[in-house]
N, C-alpha and C positions, 0 to 999 in steps of 0.2 A: 318704159325699164326704171324698176323700180332700183335703188340702191342694194337694198337684198341680193338683188339677182348677180347685179356686178360683185358683191364682195361673195358669191359663193362661186361666181368661174372663177374669181380670183385664189377663194379656197380649193378650189377642184383642181389649178392648175396645179399650185403649191406643196398639193400630197401625191400628183400621179408624176411631178417632175422627185418629190423626195421617194418617192416610191421606185421611179428607173436611176435616180445615183447613188444611191444609199439601201434604202431597203430589199431590193430587189437581189440585193448578196447576203441578206442576212438569213442564218439559218441557224439558229441555237439549237443547240445539243443534240446537230444533224437534223432537227426533226420542227421545230417550232419557228414558222414563220409567218412577219409581223405584216399582218396588211392592215394599215391606218385609211389606206384608200376608204375602208367603209364604210367610215365617217363621214365621206359626201351623205350618204344614203342615211346613216343614222341621225344625223344632224339636222334632216328637214325637218316642217314646223309642223305642229299637227293642223291638218285642214289644205294641205296641199295639195293641189290636184294629183291622183291618182296615178294619170301619164307624166305627169311633170315628176313622180318620181320614179317611173318608170323609165324616165329618157335618159335620167342621170344616172341613173344603175348600168345601164345600155351604155353610153358617153363614157364614162368612166372604166368599165369590164374592157371592154373595147381595147380604149387606150392604153389599157395594163397587159390583156392580150398580143399586143403589140406589141409592146417592149419586151415579153417573157418570152414573143412567140411558141406560147401556149393559144393552139386555138380553137374557141371557144370558152373555154375552162371557167377564168374569170367573169365573160358576159354572161355566162348563163349561173352563174352561182349567185352571183350581187344582182341579178335583174329578179332569182326565186325570192334572193332577199326583201327587194323593192317589193314585189308582189306582197308580202306580207308583213312590211313596215306601218303601213298607216294601221291597221287590226291591231298590233301590238302595240303601237304605241297609244292607239283608244282605248286597247285593255291596262296598258300599267299612267295611263292620265288618269290625276286625282279628283276625282268627282265634279268640283268647281272648277275646274279647270273652264276655258274661253276657249272658243274653235280655232282659232291661234298661234294656241301656246307652244313654245317655242324648248325643245329637248336642254335640259340643264335641268343641275344642282338645286338651284333657287325652284323652281318647277316644280321639280315632280319626286326631290327626296332619293337620297341617298339608295333605300333601300329599293323601290323600282326604277331609280335609273339604272343602277345596279342590274337587276333583273331583265330588262329593259336590252342596256346594252351587251349582257352576256347572253341572253338568247339570239342577238342579231349574228353575233358571233359565230355562239354555235352550226347558227342553220345555212352561213355562208362558210365555215371551216366545216363540216358534215358534207355539202356538198362539193363542194370545189376537191375537198383529197376522195368521193368517192367515183370522181371523174374522172380524178388521176387518176389512180389505183382500181381500175374498170376492173383489173385480171381479178383484185382483190389475193395477190398473190403472198404475200404477207402481210396476213393479219394487223401483227402484233406495231407494225410499221404506219400502218392506215389508220390504228386507233394513237397511237403516239400522236404521229402530225395534228391527226385533228384534235386531242388534249393542249399539244403543246402549242399549236398557231392558235388555238382559240383563247390559251389562257393572256399572253406575251399581245392576243389584239386586243382583246376584253382590257386590260391592262392599260393597255398605249388609250383607248379608246376614256376610259376612264379619269384616266391625268389629264386627258386635255379639256373633258367636262370640270375637273378641279380646278385646272387652271384658269379655264372658264369663270368659272362661276367667284373665285377668290377676286378676281377683276371687278366685275356684276360687285361683290361685297362691296369693293370700296370705291365703287364710283357713287354706292349708294352712300355712304359713309362720307363721301367729301362735298356730296349736296349741300 
């Protein structure tokens, strides 16, 4: 097994525990819920096996659903994100990118990375809140939940990538 696999397992554990202990209890303005666990799927490199992306997403969604006692909502929505992630990453990857390009500010640039993360966050939030508000008894609450959660999740994902990019830049500077 490669060291990247163990790094990803550690990342998975940290994000699921962070969601369990902190993020699960946050609802900004009563509608916006941060879903940082989406980073598990969004950070997988280009060329990662599609079945592997789906497996990571299913495990993440199952853990979140178990924590939140929501039968299948997170699993279904993050698995949908995992189904489209490889295609979106190919669409937003630079033309000269190799098969194992990492999702990073350095490799993708701010514009493409932002569009990629915003689209993944949007797909996840639309799927999750559409399943949660299946009756659509309050469309305003549904739209506010989607917009607020997408914005908070996107900003958190972009912040992680920005911080990670700064580490890579510092490492390159000190070599």
